[in-house]
N, C-alpha and C positions, 0 to 999 in steps of 0.2 A: 374143665368145668362140667362137661357132659358126664364124665365118670363120677364126679362129686354128686351130681344130680341123681344119677343112677343109684349110688350107694344110699343117698338120703331117702329115695323112694322105697328102696328095699327095707330100710329101717322103719319108715312110716307105715308100710304095709303090715308090719307086725303089730301095730297098735300098742306096743308095749312102751313106746317112747313118750306117752302122755305124762305131763307133769315134769318132764325133764327140761333142762335149760336148752331152749331151741338154738340160741346163738352158739352155744358150746357144741351142740350136735352138728350144726352146719359147718362150723370151723373144723371139727374132727373129720367130717366127710371130706372136706377140702384137703386136709392133711394126708389122709389115707390115699385119696385120689392122686395127689402129687407124688407120693411115694410109689404108687403102682405105675405111674406114667414115667418113672425114672427122672422126675424133676423135683427131688425132695426139697422141702422148705423146713426151716426150724420151727418148733412150736412157737417161739417168740415172733417169728415173721408172720405166722398165721394169726397169732394173737393181735398183732397190730391192725388187722383188718376184720377182727371178729366181734365188732359191736360190744366191746366191753367184757367179753368172756375172758376169764383168767387162764393162765397156763395150766393150773391145777384142774379147772373145770373142763378144759379141752382134753387134757390127759385122761380124765375120768370118762368123758364121753367117747374118746377113742377106744378105751378098754371095753366099754359097754357095747359099742358098735361091733368090734371084732368078735366079742362073745356072742352077740345076737346073730350076726350073719354066719358065724361058725356053727351055731346051733341049727340054723335054717338049712345048711347044706351038710352038716355033720363033718365039716372040714374046717381047716383054719383059713383065715383070710390072709392071702399072700400079700405082703407089703414090700418085699424086697429089702435087702440090707442097704444101709447107707454107709458111704465111705467119705473120708475127709475130702477127697478129690471132688466129690459132688458139689461142694460149696465153694471150692477154691476160686474159680474164675469170678464168681459173683462178689465174693469178699474182696478180692484183689481189685476189682473194678471199683467197688465202693471206696477204696483207699487211693484210687488214681495211680496204681503201680504201673511201671512200664512193662512192655511185652517180655523183655529178658527176665525180669524179676518174676513175672507171672509164670513163665515157662519153668524157671528154676523151682518155684514154689510147688508147681504141679508135679515135677519130677521128684522133689524131696518128699512130698506127701505120699507118693506111691512107694518110694523106698522105705518110708517109715512103717509101712504095713508089714514089712518083713520082721519087725521087732515086736516083742510082746509088750506093748505100751497100753496099759489098761486105763484109757481115757476115752471120752466120747469122741467120735470123728470130728465134731465141730470144734472141740477144745484143741485137738491135734492140729487142725487146719489153722486155727488162730496162732498157736505156738510156732508153727512152721513159717507163717507170714512174719511173725516177730523176728525169727532168726534170719530169714531172707532179707528183710529190710535193714537189720543191724549190719549185715554184710555189704549193704549197698551204700551209695552216696546219698540216697534218699531215705534216711532213717525215719521211721515212724514212731511216735511216742506210743507207749503201751495203751494209754487212754484212747487214742484214735483207733487202734486195732480193736480194742474192747467195744467201742461204739459201732464200728463197721461189722463186727462179727456177732455181737450180742453175747459175747463171753466175758465174764467178770475178769478184771485185771489179775486178781489173785489166782484164778483158775488158769489163766494164760501162763502166769509165773510158774505154777506147779507143773503144768504140762511141759513147759520149757525145761524144768529140772529133770523130768522123766526122759525127754528127748536128748538132753545135753550129752550123755555118755555115747550116743550113737551119731552125733552131729557130723563127724568127719565121714561117716559112711552114707549119710542121707543127702548131704548137700552136693549137688552135681559139681564135679571138679572143673568144668568149664566156667562155672559161675564165680567160684571163690578159690583163692590159693590156700594151701594148707596152713600157712602162717596166719592168714586172716581168720581162718576158722579157729586156730589156737588162741587168737586174741579176743575171741568172743568172751564177754564177761561170764565168769562161772556163776551158776545160780546160787 
């Protein structure tokens, strides 16, 4: 919160934020601060506490802030990259997954970074959770994973398709047997 305040004050000091959507600006400050503190949140998560500011408005405000503060210093605003693993524990917890499944999901998501899967980290996290739960006794419906992660069911399906060819290399062998992995439904 302190960092979000700090960012907001710096934007306010420039007086160029007049007439802009204040809720979106505040939400964007929070989004940037979370990323800088290595506690990234999805824009959807920020949106849920943003007094009605939309994802689009927050995205625009974020671009505006990055540009303004970049101009102020003549540098870029460092936000840190996000990885699928950053969201994994929280998403798994939202789904009530057991510790073994969470550990397997975290290992799988790290392994998935070795492959060139051109999807957002959040989509990859959701697809890995789907795979892990399909290999467990506690299967979760796609709809529940979608609600817990904020990723559309179709996006999870498409990410699953992209991950599927690598599934035997990313799922930890202590978690699932080769034949179980072979029995995963093909996308």
